C-alpha positions as CSV (number, residue, x, y, z in Angstrom):
1,M,-24.7,-37.0,-21.8
2,S,-25.5,-40.3,-20.4
3,N,-23.1,-42.6,-22.8
4,D,-20.7,-40.5,-24.4
5,K,-17.8,-41.4,-24.8
6,F,-14.8,-39.7,-26.1
7,E,-10.8,-40.2,-26.6
8,V,-9.6,-38.3,-24.1
9,I,-12.2,-36.7,-21.3
10,I,-10.2,-33.0,-19.3
11,V,-11.8,-32.3,-15.8
12,G,-10.9,-28.0,-15.6
13,A,-9.8,-25.1,-17.9
14,G,-6.9,-23.7,-17.0
15,L,-3.9,-23.7,-18.5
16,S,-2.5,-27.1,-17.9
17,G,-6.1,-28.7,-18.4
18,V,-6.0,-26.4,-22.1
19,A,-2.7,-26.9,-23.1
20,A,-3.6,-30.5,-23.4
21,A,-6.6,-29.8,-25.0
22,L,-4.9,-27.6,-27.5
23,T,-2.9,-30.5,-28.4
24,L,-4.5,-32.6,-28.5
25,A,-7.3,-31.6,-30.7
26,R,-4.8,-30.5,-32.7
27,N,-3.8,-33.8,-33.5
28,G,-7.2,-35.3,-34.5
29,V,-7.8,-36.4,-31.2
30,E,-11.9,-36.3,-29.7
31,V,-11.3,-34.7,-26.5
32,L,-14.0,-33.3,-23.9
33,V,-12.7,-30.8,-21.0
34,I,-15.3,-30.3,-18.1
35,E,-14.9,-26.5,-15.9
36,R,-17.4,-26.3,-13.2
37,G,-17.5,-22.2,-13.3
38,D,-18.9,-20.3,-15.0
39,F,-16.5,-20.2,-18.4
40,P,-12.7,-20.8,-18.4
41,G,-11.0,-18.9,-15.7
42,A,-14.0,-17.6,-14.3
43,K,-12.6,-19.4,-11.1
44,N,-9.0,-19.6,-11.9
45,L,-6.2,-16.8,-10.5
46,F,-2.8,-16.7,-9.9
47,G,-0.6,-13.6,-8.1
48,G,0.1,-12.4,-11.6
49,I,3.2,-13.8,-13.7
50,L,2.4,-15.7,-16.7
51,Y,5.6,-17.3,-17.9
52,S,5.3,-18.2,-21.3
53,G,8.1,-20.2,-23.1
54,V,5.9,-22.9,-23.8
55,L,2.8,-20.8,-24.9
56,A,5.3,-19.4,-27.6
57,D,5.0,-22.5,-29.2
58,L,1.9,-23.7,-29.1
59,V,0.3,-19.7,-30.2
60,P,3.6,-18.2,-32.0
61,R,3.9,-14.6,-31.5
62,F,0.6,-14.4,-29.1
63,W,1.1,-11.1,-27.3
64,E,-0.2,-9.2,-30.2
65,K,-3.5,-11.6,-29.6
66,A,-4.1,-12.7,-26.1
67,P,-5.1,-10.2,-23.8
68,I,-2.5,-10.0,-21.2
69,E,-1.5,-6.8,-19.1
70,R,1.9,-5.9,-20.0
71,H,5.4,-7.7,-20.2
72,I,7.6,-7.3,-17.1
73,V,10.8,-5.9,-17.6
74,N,11.6,-4.7,-14.3
75,R,12.3,-7.2,-11.5
76,R,12.0,-6.3,-7.4
77,W,12.8,-8.3,-4.2
78,V,12.6,-6.2,-1.4
79,A,12.9,-7.2,2.3
80,L,10.9,-5.0,4.2
81,D,10.8,-4.0,8.4
82,V,8.2,-1.9,10.4
83,D,8.8,1.0,8.1
84,S,11.9,0.7,6.0
85,Q,12.9,-2.0,2.6
86,V,15.9,-2.8,1.6
87,A,15.5,-3.7,-2.0
88,I,17.7,-5.3,-5.0
89,D,15.7,-4.1,-8.2
90,L,16.8,-5.5,-11.9
91,K,15.1,-3.7,-14.7
92,S,16.5,-4.6,-18.4
93,A,16.5,-3.3,-22.1
94,H,17.0,-6.9,-23.2
95,F,13.4,-7.3,-21.4
96,D,11.4,-5.2,-23.5
97,K,12.0,-6.7,-26.8
98,P,10.1,-10.4,-29.0
99,P,9.8,-12.3,-26.4
100,Y,10.1,-10.2,-23.4
101,N,12.2,-13.2,-21.6
102,N,8.5,-15.2,-21.5
103,T,7.4,-13.1,-18.5
104,F,3.8,-11.1,-18.8
105,T,1.2,-10.2,-16.5
106,A,-2.5,-11.0,-17.3
107,L,-6.3,-11.8,-15.3
108,R,-6.8,-14.9,-15.7
109,S,-10.8,-14.4,-16.2
110,R,-9.7,-13.1,-19.2
111,F,-6.4,-14.6,-20.5
112,D,-7.6,-18.3,-20.2
113,R,-11.2,-17.1,-22.2
114,W,-9.1,-16.6,-24.5
115,F,-6.8,-19.9,-24.2
116,A,-9.8,-22.1,-24.2
117,E,-11.3,-20.2,-27.8
118,Q,-8.2,-21.2,-29.4
119,A,-8.5,-24.9,-27.9
120,E,-12.5,-24.8,-28.9
121,E,-11.3,-23.4,-32.6
122,E,-9.0,-26.7,-33.2
123,G,-11.7,-28.9,-32.2
124,A,-11.8,-29.1,-28.6
125,L,-15.1,-29.3,-26.7
126,I,-15.6,-27.4,-23.5
127,I,-18.5,-27.5,-21.4
128,C,-18.8,-25.3,-18.3
129,E,-20.8,-25.0,-15.8
130,T,-20.5,-28.4,-15.0
131,T,-19.1,-30.5,-11.2
132,V,-17.3,-33.8,-12.3
133,E,-18.3,-35.5,-9.0
134,S,-16.2,-39.0,-9.2
135,L,-14.0,-41.4,-11.5
136,L,-15.5,-43.6,-13.1
137,T,-13.3,-47.4,-12.8
138,E,-13.4,-50.6,-14.5
139,G,-11.5,-52.8,-12.0
140,D,-8.0,-50.5,-11.5
141,R,-8.6,-48.6,-14.8
142,V,-9.7,-45.1,-14.8
143,V,-12.6,-45.2,-18.1
144,G,-14.6,-42.2,-17.5
145,V,-16.1,-39.6,-15.1
146,R,-19.1,-39.2,-13.4
147,T,-20.4,-35.1,-13.4
148,G,-23.6,-33.7,-11.7
149,R,-25.9,-33.6,-14.4
150,D,-28.6,-36.6,-14.8
151,D,-27.8,-38.9,-16.7
152,G,-23.7,-38.1,-16.4
153,D,-21.6,-40.4,-16.9
154,V,-19.2,-39.4,-19.7
155,F,-16.6,-42.0,-20.6
156,A,-12.8,-42.2,-22.3
157,D,-9.9,-43.6,-23.3
158,C,-8.0,-41.3,-21.5
159,V,-8.7,-39.1,-18.1
160,I,-6.4,-36.1,-17.7
161,L,-6.7,-34.5,-14.4
162,A,-6.5,-30.1,-14.3
163,E,-8.7,-29.8,-11.0
164,G,-5.9,-27.5,-9.7
165,A,-4.7,-27.3,-5.7
166,N,-8.1,-28.9,-4.8
167,A,-7.0,-31.7,-5.8
168,L,-10.3,-34.8,-4.2
169,L,-10.6,-36.8,-7.2
170,S,-6.5,-36.7,-7.7
171,E,-6.1,-37.5,-3.8
172,G,-8.8,-40.0,-4.0
173,S,-7.1,-41.8,-6.9
174,G,-4.4,-42.0,-5.0
175,L,-1.9,-40.4,-7.4
176,R,-1.1,-37.5,-5.1
177,P,-0.4,-36.5,-1.2
178,T,-3.7,-35.6,0.3
179,M,-3.6,-32.2,1.5
180,T,-2.4,-30.4,4.2
181,P,-1.2,-27.3,6.4
182,V,3.1,-28.1,5.5
183,N,1.6,-28.5,1.8
184,R,-0.1,-26.0,1.0
185,V,0.0,-22.0,0.2
186,N,-3.0,-19.7,0.8
187,A,-2.8,-16.5,-1.2
188,V,-5.3,-13.4,-1.1
189,K,-5.2,-11.0,-3.6
190,E,-6.8,-7.5,-4.9
191,V,-7.6,-5.7,-8.2
192,L,-7.1,-2.0,-7.7
193,A,-8.0,0.1,-10.2
194,L,-5.7,2.8,-11.1
195,P,-5.0,4.3,-14.6
196,P,-2.5,3.9,-17.0
197,E,-0.4,7.0,-16.4
198,I,-0.5,7.2,-13.0
199,I,0.8,2.6,-13.0
200,E,3.6,3.9,-15.0
201,D,4.6,7.4,-13.3
202,R,4.4,5.2,-10.1
203,F,6.7,2.0,-11.6
204,H,8.5,4.3,-13.7
205,L,7.3,2.4,-17.5
206,E,6.4,3.0,-20.1
207,G,3.6,2.3,-23.0
208,S,2.9,-1.7,-22.2
209,Q,5.8,-2.1,-20.0
210,G,5.3,-3.9,-16.5
211,A,6.9,-4.3,-12.6
212,A,7.0,-7.1,-10.4
213,V,7.6,-6.8,-6.5
214,E,7.9,-9.7,-4.3
215,Y,8.3,-8.6,-0.3
216,F,9.8,-10.4,2.1
217,G,10.6,-10.8,5.9
218,G,8.2,-7.8,7.6
219,A,5.8,-7.9,4.7
220,V,4.8,-11.3,5.4
221,K,5.3,-11.5,9.5
222,G,8.0,-13.5,8.6
223,M,6.2,-16.3,7.7
224,V,7.2,-18.5,4.6
225,G,5.9,-17.0,1.9
226,S,5.4,-13.6,0.0
227,A,3.6,-10.4,-0.2
228,F,3.7,-9.1,-4.4
229,I,2.6,-6.5,-6.3
230,Y,2.1,-6.8,-10.0
231,T,1.3,-4.0,-12.3
232,N,-1.5,-4.6,-15.3
233,R,-2.8,-2.5,-17.7
234,D,-4.9,-0.5,-15.9
235,S,-4.9,-2.3,-12.3
236,I,-2.6,-3.3,-10.4
237,S,-2.5,-6.6,-8.4
238,V,-1.8,-6.6,-4.5
239,G,-1.4,-9.7,-2.5
240,V,0.4,-12.0,0.2
241,G,0.6,-15.8,0.3
242,C,1.5,-18.1,3.0
243,L,2.2,-21.6,4.2
244,I,-1.9,-22.8,5.9
245,E,0.5,-24.0,8.3
246,D,1.7,-20.3,9.1
247,Y,-1.2,-18.8,9.7
248,L,-2.4,-21.2,12.0
249,R,0.6,-21.7,14.1
250,T,1.2,-17.4,14.3
251,K,-3.5,-17.4,14.2
252,T,-2.8,-14.7,11.6
253,A,-6.3,-13.5,9.0
254,P,-4.7,-13.7,5.6
255,Y,-6.8,-10.7,4.8
256,E,-5.1,-9.2,8.2
257,L,-2.1,-10.1,6.7
258,L,-2.6,-8.1,3.4
259,D,-4.1,-5.1,5.0
260,E,-1.2,-4.6,7.4
261,F,1.1,-4.9,3.9
262,K,-0.9,-2.4,1.9
263,A,-0.4,-0.3,4.6
264,H,3.4,-0.5,5.2
265,P,5.3,3.1,4.9
266,S,6.9,1.8,1.6
267,V,3.7,0.3,-0.2
268,A,1.0,2.8,1.2
269,P,2.2,5.8,-1.5
270,L,2.4,3.2,-4.8
271,L,-1.6,2.5,-4.1
272,R,-2.9,5.7,-3.3
273,G,-6.4,6.8,-4.6
274,A,-6.5,3.3,-5.6
275,E,-10.2,2.0,-5.8
276,T,-10.3,-1.8,-5.1
277,V,-12.3,-4.1,-8.1
278,E,-12.1,-8.1,-7.3
279,Y,-10.9,-10.1,-3.8
280,A,-10.3,-13.6,-4.3
281,T,-8.6,-16.7,-3.1
282,K,-6.4,-19.2,-3.9
283,M,-4.9,-21.9,-3.0
284,I,-1.0,-23.0,-4.2
285,P,0.8,-26.5,-3.9
286,E,3.9,-26.8,-2.1
287,D,4.6,-30.0,-2.7
288,S,8.2,-31.5,-3.1
289,H,9.8,-33.5,-5.6
290,D,10.8,-36.2,-2.7
291,D,7.4,-36.4,-2.5
292,F,5.7,-36.8,-5.6
293,S,4.0,-40.0,-7.3
294,D,4.2,-41.0,-10.5
295,L,1.0,-39.1,-11.6
296,Y,-0.1,-41.6,-13.9
297,S,-1.7,-44.5,-13.6
298,D,-4.2,-46.7,-15.8
299,G,-6.4,-44.3,-17.8
300,I,-5.4,-41.8,-15.9
301,M,-2.7,-39.0,-16.0
302,L,-2.4,-35.6,-13.4
303,V,-0.9,-32.0,-14.9
304,G,-0.7,-28.7,-13.6
305,D,-1.7,-27.8,-9.4
306,C,-3.2,-30.8,-8.8
307,A,0.1,-32.7,-9.7
308,G,2.0,-30.3,-7.5
309,L,3.6,-28.8,-10.5
310,V,4.7,-25.5,-8.9
311,N,8.9,-24.1,-8.2
312,P,8.6,-23.1,-4.8
313,S,11.5,-21.6,-4.9
314,I,12.1,-17.6,-5.5
315,H,11.2,-17.5,-8.8
316,H,7.6,-18.8,-8.2
317,E,7.0,-20.5,-11.4
318,G,3.7,-22.2,-11.9
319,T,2.0,-20.9,-15.5
320,N,5.1,-22.7,-17.1
321,L,5.0,-26.0,-15.6
322,A,1.8,-26.2,-16.0
323,M,0.9,-25.4,-19.7
324,A,4.4,-27.8,-19.9
325,S,2.5,-31.0,-18.1
326,G,-0.3,-30.6,-20.0
327,V,1.3,-31.3,-23.6
328,F,3.3,-33.8,-21.5
329,A,0.1,-35.1,-21.3
330,A,-1.1,-35.1,-24.5
331,E,2.3,-36.2,-25.9
332,A,2.1,-39.4,-23.8
333,F,-1.7,-39.9,-25.0
334,L,-1.1,-39.7,-28.4
335,E,2.2,-42.3,-27.9
336,A,-0.4,-44.4,-26.5
337,R,-3.1,-44.2,-29.3
338,E,-1.2,-45.5,-31.9
339,K,-0.5,-48.7,-30.0
340,Q,-3.9,-48.7,-28.1
341,D,-2.6,-48.8,-25.0
342,F,-3.9,-46.6,-22.4
343,S,-2.6,-48.8,-19.5
344,R,0.1,-47.6,-16.5
345,T,2.8,-49.5,-19.0
346,G,0.9,-47.2,-22.0
347,L,0.8,-44.1,-20.3
348,E,4.0,-44.3,-18.9
349,S,5.8,-41.6,-21.4
350,Y,4.3,-38.3,-19.6
351,R,5.8,-39.0,-16.9
352,N,9.0,-40.2,-18.4
353,R,8.7,-36.8,-20.8
354,L,7.9,-35.1,-17.4
355,D,11.4,-36.3,-15.6
356,A,13.7,-36.1,-18.8
357,S,12.7,-32.5,-19.3
358,W,13.4,-28.7,-17.0
359,V,9.9,-29.4,-15.1
360,M,11.1,-32.2,-12.6
361,Q,14.7,-30.9,-12.8
362,D,14.1,-27.4,-11.6
363,L,11.6,-29.2,-9.1
364,K,14.2,-31.4,-8.1
365,H,16.7,-29.2,-7.5
366,Y,14.7,-27.0,-4.8
367,R,12.7,-29.9,-3.4
368,G,13.9,-29.1,0.1
369,T,12.9,-25.0,-0.1
370,V,9.5,-25.1,1.9
371,D,11.8,-27.3,4.5
372,F,14.9,-25.6,4.8
373,L,12.7,-22.4,5.3
374,R,10.7,-23.9,7.9
375,T,13.1,-24.9,10.0
376,N,15.9,-22.3,9.4
377,R,13.4,-19.5,10.0
378,E,15.8,-16.7,10.3
379,F,15.9,-16.6,6.9
380,V,12.4,-15.3,6.4
381,D,12.0,-13.7,9.6
382,S,15.2,-12.5,11.2
383,Y,17.8,-12.1,9.2
384,P,15.4,-9.8,6.0
385,R,15.2,-7.5,9.7
386,I,18.4,-7.6,9.9
387,A,20.1,-6.7,6.5
388,V,17.1,-3.7,6.9
389,E,18.5,-1.8,9.8
390,L,22.4,-2.4,9.3
391,M,21.4,-1.0,5.5
392,R,20.1,1.7,7.4
393,D,22.1,2.5,10.0
394,Y,25.1,2.4,8.0
395,F,23.6,5.2,5.3
396,T,22.3,6.9,8.7
397,A,24.2,10.2,8.2
398,D,24.8,12.0,12.2
399,D,28.4,12.8,13.6
400,T,29.7,9.1,14.7
401,P,32.6,7.7,12.8
402,K,32.2,5.3,10.4
403,T,34.9,3.3,12.0
404,E,32.5,3.4,14.9
405,V,29.6,2.9,12.5
406,R,31.4,-0.7,11.1
407,S,32.6,-1.9,14.3
408,R,28.7,-1.5,15.6
409,L,27.4,-3.5,12.3
410,I,29.8,-6.6,13.3
411,R,28.6,-6.5,16.8
412,K,25.0,-6.3,15.9
413,V,25.7,-9.8,13.0
414,R,28.5,-11.1,15.9
415,D,25.4,-10.9,18.6
416,E,22.1,-12.0,16.5
417,V,23.4,-13.4,13.9
418,G,26.3,-15.4,14.7
419,F,28.9,-16.0,11.8
420,F,29.6,-19.8,12.1
421,R,26.1,-19.9,12.3
422,L,25.4,-17.5,9.2
423,A,27.8,-19.0,7.3
424,R,26.9,-23.0,7.7
425,Q,23.3,-21.9,7.1
426,L,24.3,-20.0,3.4
427,W,26.4,-23.4,2.8
428,Q,22.8,-25.0,2.9
429,A,20.9,-22.3,1.3
430,R,23.1,-22.6,-2.1
431,K,21.8,-26.0,-2.4
432,N,18.0,-25.4,-1.9
433,L,17.1,-21.5,-2.5
434,I,19.6,-20.7,-5.0
């Protein structure tokens, strides 16, 4: 690849990188995507929900041809203690028709390969099994990349980094904060094979319907994070993800936490008879909106996870933010191309597009979520446990008068929580969690 020149080089063939490549190629741009995996999706994974609003714009009615697993009609949020659960359950027929609430389960090794093929059909060149070792610069401007291949320097008018959460190139460029145990989640996931009819019976589904279940409190031993179960076509994805800081603080190994979660009395029956066919781990950025840099400079833009574009709230959105940022970066390049100005000034419309969109509006709204949970750990520890205990005690059938039961519950809240402290925290939570 010595002395090769493209208009745009994209590092990483994940959702953000391919969304950028697809948009650029459709507009006649010479674009090269460099992927270190054996194929697009080989090293990419996520919990399981593909938020597809942006994807539907890129590939209309994609669900008719893409290798998705199920469309989600049932969302459930569950608090666990040692042997019980309390759940909020949402199931709607509104989600059972196109565009299916823009929520699907998918397996990235399958989906990303298909998505990359859409970009290739439009003219993008994707090269796999190639590692980008560093950025090439002239003065302060990025002019290309150095790969691990012989004579592997490749040049471009602009480089788009879509390298994921382990963002060494992005950090080296000075465009994002250094990775720390406080701003990264480590998630582990198993894919467990089950026949479709068993999945549909256990999760009360029909046909291609899917369910997404998230667990808190005792599911992750009161750490900042959650556990999850997502239904695929003939498997279920089961995992846990918590701040690395909390794993270190509690001296808990992620795989141990996952094993304990799978053994919980409310979880084990859902997994009975399943066979593990895949085990993987992923790092997820938990950056605050207030810590973001501009995410662009002379000849370079950051998109997706390496830009920290993940919603840390209960929504756990990332795939849609990734694809949106890829599209915005592509559009910013097209604008700069008209002026032949790929400087920082020429690319500034990228950040302008982000700021004007729902992407940054949501991230700004939830910018305090992680810090709030780190400093108010009752919301991830004692409050879920107390909620389970209160519900269990209230519905325990014995000869105790109901007035006495209610009095006990009030005393329990007063003694373990404190009404004034709870009211103050709930007032703070409305800005950070809702």
